[in-house]
N, C-alpha and C positions, 0 to 999 in steps of 0.2 A: 281100417281106414274107411270112412264113409264116402261114397261117391254121390255127387249131385245127380238128381234125377234128370233124365233126358226126355221125359214125357212132356207133352204139351201142357197137360193139366195134372201136375204131380199131386195136387190136393183134391182132385175131383171137381164135381160141379156143385157141391153143396152151398158154398158161399155165393156163387152166382145165382143159384136158385133162390136163396134168401133175399138177395137184392131184387130179383125179378118179382118175387112175391110181394115185397114191400112196395115197390113201384106200382104194381097193379092195384094193390089195396088203396094206395093214395089216389090213383086215377079214379077208381070206383067211388071212393069217399067224396071226391070232388065232382061227381056226376059225369065222369067221362063215359062215353058210349062205346059199345063194341070193343071192350077191352080184351086184348088177346095176348097171351104169353106163348112165345114160340121158341122152342129149343132148337137152336141151329148149331149145336156143338159138333154134330156129325158133318156139317157142311163148311164150317169155318174154323180155322186155327186161331183166329183173332177174337171172336165173340162167341159166347155160349148161349145167350138168350136175347131175344128182342121182346120188349113190351110195346105194344101198339095200341093207341087209344085215339078216339075222336072227340074233339071239343066243338062246342057250338058258337064260340066267340073268341076273339083275341084275348079278352080279359080272362075267360075260363082257361084257355091254353096256358097263359102266363101263370095263373094260380096253380094249375096242376104241376107245371114244371118247377115252380118255386117250392111247392110243398114236397115234391119228390126229392129235390135237392136237400131240403131240410131233414126229411125223414131218413134218408140214406146217410147223411153226414152225422147228424146228432144221434140217431137211433142205432145205426150199424157201423159207424166209424169209417165210412167209405167217402171218397172225395171224387167229384166229377172231374174228368180229364179234359172235357171240352163241351162246348155248346154251339149249335148252329141254328140259324133261322129265327132267333128270338124276336128280332125287330120286325121281320116280315110276318111272323106268326101264322103262317098257313101250314108250316111243317117245322116243328121244333125238334131237334135231335140232341139228346143228352147222352154223352159217352162216358160210361163208367168202366171201360176196359172190357170186362167179361159180359157186361150188360149194356145194351144200347136201347134207349127209350125213344120211340117215335110218336110225337103228338101231332095230329093232323086236324085241319078243318075237313069237313066232309068231302068237298070237291077234290081237294088235293089227295086225300087218302084213296079215293076212287081212281083218280088218274094214275098214281104211281103203283097202286095195287101190290104192295110188298108181300102180301099173303101169297099171291101167285108167283112172284119173283123168287120167294124162298119156300116154295111149295114142298121141297124135300125135307124141310124142317118138321118137327113134331109139335103139334098144338098141345099145350099142357092145359087140360081142363081146369078152370078156376076152382072148381070144387076140390080137385086134387091138392090145391094150394091152401085150402081152408077158406076160400073166398066165395062170395055169392054175387053173381052178376046183378046189376040193378035194372035189368030189362023188364 
């Protein structure tokens, strides 16, 4: 008789890492700045990765969020569980369960400084994901 796994992540981090990679790629393709992938699996039982990016305008932040949704749903078969901040557009949060995408305007990103708040997380170099920053 097979027993259900009691592990928090019975299938590992591979799927979440694929989602994070694709979200970061879309942010870069849409000229998002300071794109960061943060592995927080060691600090959170709920989330595995954050993707954090900065946009220069409301229009750009909307485009990035819509393109991420499209890429993750159509390309990887994942569905967003929630979205916050879309109307205000200074901090848009896209929740995919194991992945949370934070899209900021510059001032709001600096103010909330998630990188420091989650400093125990591990920054995943974009090159390790096969991505090239557009700096």
